[in-house]
N, CA, C and O atoms as a Maestro MAE file, in Angstrom:
{
 s_m_m2io_version
 :::
 2.0.0
}

f_m_ct {
 s_m_title
 :::
 protein
 m_atom[148] {
  # First column is atom index #
  i_m_mmod_type
  r_m_x_coord
  r_m_y_coord
  r_m_z_coord
  i_m_residue_number
  s_m_chain_name
  s_m_pdb_residue_name
  s_m_pdb_atom_name
  i_m_atomic_number
  :::
  1 25 25.738 20.471 10.454 1 A "MET " " N  " 7
  2 3 24.830 19.974 9.407 1 A "MET " " CA " 6
  3 2 25.343 20.353 8.011 1 A "MET " " C  " 6
  4 15 25.376 19.520 7.106 1 A "MET " " O  " 8
  5 25 25.744 21.624 7.851 2 A "LEU " " N  " 7
  6 3 26.184 22.065 6.531 2 A "LEU " " CA " 6
  7 2 27.437 21.312 6.079 2 A "LEU " " C  " 6
  8 15 27.568 20.954 4.909 2 A "LEU " " O  " 8
  9 25 28.362 21.074 7.027 3 A "THR " " N  " 7
  10 3 29.610 20.393 6.663 3 A "THR " " CA " 6
  11 2 29.323 18.953 6.230 3 A "THR " " C  " 6
  12 15 29.940 18.454 5.289 3 A "THR " " O  " 8
  13 25 28.390 18.288 6.911 4 A "SER " " N  " 7
  14 3 28.078 16.906 6.552 4 A "SER " " CA " 6
  15 2 27.457 16.840 5.152 4 A "SER " " C  " 6
  16 15 27.726 15.911 4.390 4 A "SER " " O  " 8
  17 25 26.618 17.842 4.820 5 A "VAL " " N  " 7
  18 3 26.009 17.871 3.490 5 A "VAL " " CA " 6
  19 2 27.088 18.133 2.428 5 A "VAL " " C  " 6
  20 15 27.066 17.543 1.348 5 A "VAL " " O  " 8
  21 25 28.027 19.024 2.753 6 A "GLU " " N  " 7
  22 3 29.085 19.335 1.794 6 A "GLU " " CA " 6
  23 2 29.968 18.120 1.526 6 A "GLU " " C  " 6
  24 15 30.452 17.933 0.410 6 A "GLU " " O  " 8
  25 25 30.176 17.293 2.552 7 A "HIS " " N  " 7
  26 3 31.047 16.130 2.385 7 A "HIS " " CA " 6
  27 2 30.318 14.962 1.709 7 A "HIS " " C  " 6
  28 15 30.949 13.982 1.312 7 A "HIS " " O  " 8
  29 25 28.989 15.067 1.580 8 A "HIS " " N  " 7
  30 3 28.216 13.991 0.947 8 A "HIS " " CA " 6
  31 2 27.352 14.570 -0.173 8 A "HIS " " C  " 6
  32 15 26.163 14.813 0.030 8 A "HIS " " O  " 8
  33 25 27.943 14.797 -1.367 9 A "PRO " " N  " 7
  34 3 27.183 15.372 -2.486 9 A "PRO " " CA " 6
  35 2 26.037 14.468 -2.924 9 A "PRO " " C  " 6
  36 15 25.039 14.945 -3.465 9 A "PRO " " O  " 8
  37 25 26.176 13.165 -2.692 10 A "GLY " " N  " 7
  38 3 25.109 12.238 -3.060 10 A "GLY " " CA " 6
  39 2 23.830 12.528 -2.300 10 A "GLY " " C  " 6
  40 15 22.733 12.279 -2.801 10 A "GLY " " O  " 8
  41 25 23.967 13.055 -1.089 11 A "ARG " " N  " 7
  42 3 22.787 13.342 -0.280 11 A "ARG " " CA " 6
  43 2 21.956 14.448 -0.925 11 A "ARG " " C  " 6
  44 15 20.726 14.396 -0.897 11 A "ARG " " O  " 8
  45 25 22.618 15.444 -1.503 12 A "LYS " " N  " 7
  46 3 21.878 16.521 -2.169 12 A "LYS " " CA " 6
  47 2 21.056 15.951 -3.321 12 A "LYS " " C  " 6
  48 15 19.917 16.357 -3.547 12 A "LYS " " O  " 8
  49 25 21.651 15.002 -4.046 13 A "ILE " " N  " 7
  50 3 20.946 14.382 -5.166 13 A "ILE " " CA " 6
  51 2 19.730 13.613 -4.648 13 A "ILE " " C  " 6
  52 15 18.658 13.664 -5.250 13 A "ILE " " O  " 8
  53 25 19.902 12.896 -3.524 14 A "ASP " " N  " 7
  54 3 18.781 12.153 -2.951 14 A "ASP " " CA " 6
  55 2 17.661 13.101 -2.556 14 A "ASP " " C  " 6
  56 15 16.491 12.823 -2.819 14 A "ASP " " O  " 8
  57 25 18.014 14.232 -1.920 15 A "HIS " " N  " 7
  58 3 16.999 15.200 -1.518 15 A "HIS " " CA " 6
  59 2 16.301 15.774 -2.748 15 A "HIS " " C  " 6
  60 15 15.095 16.020 -2.723 15 A "HIS " " O  " 8
  61 25 17.060 15.988 -3.827 16 A "LEU " " N  " 7
  62 3 16.469 16.529 -5.058 16 A "LEU " " CA " 6
  63 2 15.487 15.526 -5.651 16 A "LEU " " C  " 6
  64 15 14.400 15.905 -6.086 16 A "LEU " " O  " 8
  65 25 15.866 14.239 -5.671 17 A "ILE " " N  " 7
  66 3 14.977 13.202 -6.198 17 A "ILE " " CA " 6
  67 2 13.698 13.125 -5.368 17 A "ILE " " C  " 6
  68 15 12.599 13.042 -5.918 17 A "ILE " " O  " 8
  69 25 13.843 13.153 -4.046 18 A "VAL " " N  " 7
  70 3 12.668 13.103 -3.170 18 A "VAL " " CA " 6
  71 2 11.774 14.310 -3.415 18 A "VAL " " C  " 6
  72 15 10.550 14.180 -3.445 18 A "VAL " " O  " 8
  73 25 12.380 15.491 -3.591 19 A "PHE " " N  " 7
  74 3 11.606 16.706 -3.845 19 A "PHE " " CA " 6
  75 2 10.846 16.602 -5.156 19 A "PHE " " C  " 6
  76 15 9.670 16.959 -5.222 19 A "PHE " " O  " 8
  77 25 11.511 16.112 -6.208 20 A "VAL " " N  " 7
  78 3 10.862 15.981 -7.519 20 A "VAL " " CA " 6
  79 2 9.726 14.962 -7.456 20 A "VAL " " C  " 6
  80 15 8.646 15.195 -8.000 20 A "VAL " " O  " 8
  81 25 9.973 13.825 -6.787 21 A "LEU " " N  " 7
  82 3 8.933 12.807 -6.664 21 A "LEU " " CA " 6
  83 2 7.726 13.342 -5.902 21 A "LEU " " C  " 6
  84 15 6.584 13.090 -6.285 21 A "LEU " " O  " 8
  85 25 7.980 14.080 -4.824 22 A "THR " " N  " 7
  86 3 6.886 14.652 -4.044 22 A "THR " " CA " 6
  87 2 6.087 15.631 -4.895 22 A "THR " " C  " 6
  88 15 4.856 15.629 -4.857 22 A "THR " " O  " 8
  89 25 6.781 16.465 -5.661 23 A "ALA " " N  " 7
  90 3 6.091 17.427 -6.518 23 A "ALA " " CA " 6
  91 2 5.248 16.702 -7.568 23 A "ALA " " C  " 6
  92 15 4.127 17.122 -7.858 23 A "ALA " " O  " 8
  93 25 5.777 15.619 -8.140 24 A "LEU " " N  " 7
  94 3 5.028 14.846 -9.124 24 A "LEU " " CA " 6
  95 2 3.780 14.231 -8.506 24 A "LEU " " C  " 6
  96 15 2.704 14.275 -9.102 24 A "LEU " " O  " 8
  97 25 3.919 13.657 -7.314 25 A "ILE " " N  " 7
  98 3 2.779 13.024 -6.650 25 A "ILE " " CA " 6
  99 2 1.713 14.060 -6.336 25 A "ILE " " C  " 6
  100 15 0.526 13.812 -6.550 25 A "ILE " " O  " 8
  101 25 2.122 15.223 -5.828 26 A "VAL " " N  " 7
  102 3 1.156 16.275 -5.490 26 A "VAL " " CA " 6
  103 2 0.436 16.750 -6.747 26 A "VAL " " C  " 6
  104 15 -0.781 16.935 -6.730 26 A "VAL " " O  " 8
  105 25 1.173 16.946 -7.831 27 A "SER " " N  " 7
  106 3 0.549 17.432 -9.061 27 A "SER " " CA " 6
  107 2 -0.391 16.369 -9.641 27 A "SER " " C  " 6
  108 15 -1.459 16.701 -10.156 27 A "SER " " O  " 8
  109 25 0.004 15.091 -9.559 28 A "LEU " " N  " 7
  110 3 -0.857 14.018 -10.045 28 A "LEU " " CA " 6
  111 2 -2.133 13.935 -9.218 28 A "LEU " " C  " 6
  112 15 -3.220 13.761 -9.770 28 A "LEU " " O  " 8
  113 25 -2.011 14.058 -7.890 29 A "ARG " " N  " 7
  114 3 -3.195 13.991 -7.026 29 A "ARG " " CA " 6
  115 2 -4.135 15.151 -7.324 29 A "ARG " " C  " 6
  116 15 -5.352 14.968 -7.366 29 A "ARG " " O  " 8
  117 25 -3.580 16.343 -7.529 30 A "SER " " N  " 7
  118 3 -4.431 17.493 -7.826 30 A "SER " " CA " 6
  119 2 -5.106 17.310 -9.190 30 A "SER " " C  " 6
  120 15 -6.273 17.664 -9.358 30 A "SER " " O  " 8
  121 25 -4.369 16.756 -10.165 31 A "ALA " " N  " 7
  122 3 -4.948 16.521 -11.488 31 A "ALA " " CA " 6
  123 2 -6.083 15.502 -11.400 31 A "ALA " " C  " 6
  124 15 -7.134 15.689 -12.013 31 A "ALA " " O  " 8
  125 25 -5.874 14.425 -10.638 32 A "PHE " " N  " 7
  126 3 -6.926 13.419 -10.490 32 A "PHE " " CA " 6
  127 2 -8.137 13.993 -9.782 32 A "PHE " " C  " 6
  128 15 -9.269 13.678 -10.150 32 A "PHE " " O  " 8
  129 25 -7.925 14.838 -8.763 33 A "SER " " N  " 7
  130 3 -9.040 15.419 -8.035 33 A "SER " " CA " 6
  131 2 -9.843 16.344 -8.955 33 A "SER " " C  " 6
  132 15 -11.065 16.433 -8.841 33 A "SER " " O  " 8
  133 25 -9.146 17.031 -9.869 34 A "ILE " " N  " 7
  134 3 -9.846 17.901 -10.817 34 A "ILE " " CA " 6
  135 2 -10.622 17.055 -11.827 34 A "ILE " " C  " 6
  136 15 -11.748 17.397 -12.189 34 A "ILE " " O  " 8
  137 25 -10.021 15.953 -12.280 35 A "LEU " " N  " 7
  138 3 -10.670 15.108 -13.279 35 A "LEU " " CA " 6
  139 2 -11.917 14.430 -12.716 35 A "LEU " " C  " 6
  140 15 -12.943 14.349 -13.391 35 A "LEU " " O  " 8
  141 25 -11.826 13.941 -11.470 36 A "TYR " " N  " 7
  142 3 -12.919 13.146 -10.921 36 A "TYR " " CA " 6
  143 2 -13.889 13.952 -10.066 36 A "TYR " " C  " 6
  144 15 -14.795 13.375 -9.465 36 A "TYR " " O  " 8
  145 25 -13.721 15.280 -9.996 37 A "SER " " N  " 7
  146 3 -14.639 16.079 -9.200 37 A "SER " " CA " 6
  147 2 -15.914 16.376 -9.975 37 A "SER " " C  " 6
  148 15 -16.809 17.044 -9.457 37 A "SER " " O  " 8
  :::
 }
 m_bond[147] {
  # First column is bond index #
  i_m_from
  i_m_to
  i_m_order
  :::
  1 1 2 1
  2 2 3 1
  3 3 4 2
  4 3 5 1
  5 5 6 1
  6 6 7 1
  7 7 8 2
  8 7 9 1
  9 9 10 1
  10 10 11 1
  11 11 12 2
  12 11 13 1
  13 13 14 1
  14 14 15 1
  15 15 16 2
  16 15 17 1
  17 17 18 1
  18 18 19 1
  19 19 20 2
  20 19 21 1
  21 21 22 1
  22 22 23 1
  23 23 24 2
  24 23 25 1
  25 25 26 1
  26 26 27 1
  27 27 28 2
  28 27 29 1
  29 29 30 1
  30 30 31 1
  31 31 32 2
  32 31 33 1
  33 33 34 1
  34 34 35 1
  35 35 36 2
  36 35 37 1
  37 37 38 1
  38 38 39 1
  39 39 40 2
  40 39 41 1
  41 41 42 1
  42 42 43 1
  43 43 44 2
  44 43 45 1
  45 45 46 1
  46 46 47 1
  47 47 48 2
  48 47 49 1
  49 49 50 1
  50 50 51 1
  51 51 52 2
  52 51 53 1
  53 53 54 1
  54 54 55 1
  55 55 56 2
  56 55 57 1
  57 57 58 1
  58 58 59 1
  59 59 60 2
  60 59 61 1
  61 61 62 1
  62 62 63 1
  63 63 64 2
  64 63 65 1
  65 65 66 1
  66 66 67 1
  67 67 68 2
  68 67 69 1
  69 69 70 1
  70 70 71 1
  71 71 72 2
  72 71 73 1
  73 73 74 1
  74 74 75 1
  75 75 76 2
  76 75 77 1
  77 77 78 1
  78 78 79 1
  79 79 80 2
  80 79 81 1
  81 81 82 1
  82 82 83 1
  83 83 84 2
  84 83 85 1
  85 85 86 1
  86 86 87 1
  87 87 88 2
  88 87 89 1
  89 89 90 1
  90 90 91 1
  91 91 92 2
  92 91 93 1
  93 93 94 1
  94 94 95 1
  95 95 96 2
  96 95 97 1
  97 97 98 1
  98 98 99 1
  99 99 100 2
  100 99 101 1
  101 101 102 1
  102 102 103 1
  103 103 104 2
  104 103 105 1
  105 105 106 1
  106 106 107 1
  107 107 108 2
  108 107 109 1
  109 109 110 1
  110 110 111 1
  111 111 112 2
  112 111 113 1
  113 113 114 1
  114 114 115 1
  115 115 116 2
  116 115 117 1
  117 117 118 1
  118 118 119 1
  119 119 120 2
  120 119 121 1
  121 121 122 1
  122 122 123 1
  123 123 124 2
  124 123 125 1
  125 125 126 1
  126 126 127 1
  127 127 128 2
  128 127 129 1
  129 129 130 1
  130 130 131 1
  131 131 132 2
  132 131 133 1
  133 133 134 1
  134 134 135 1
  135 135 136 2
  136 135 137 1
  137 137 138 1
  138 138 139 1
  139 139 140 2
  140 139 141 1
  141 141 142 1
  142 142 143 1
  143 143 144 2
  144 143 145 1
  145 145 146 1
  146 146 147 1
  147 147 148 2
  :::
 }
}
């Protein structure tokens, strides 16, 4: 697994983008729940 990730640097970027998007969605959902509660 580690060797495949090392040979594909683009995959790390994809995982980073997915992580950032997930964090944004979670923070937005929590903000909306606070606003509309």
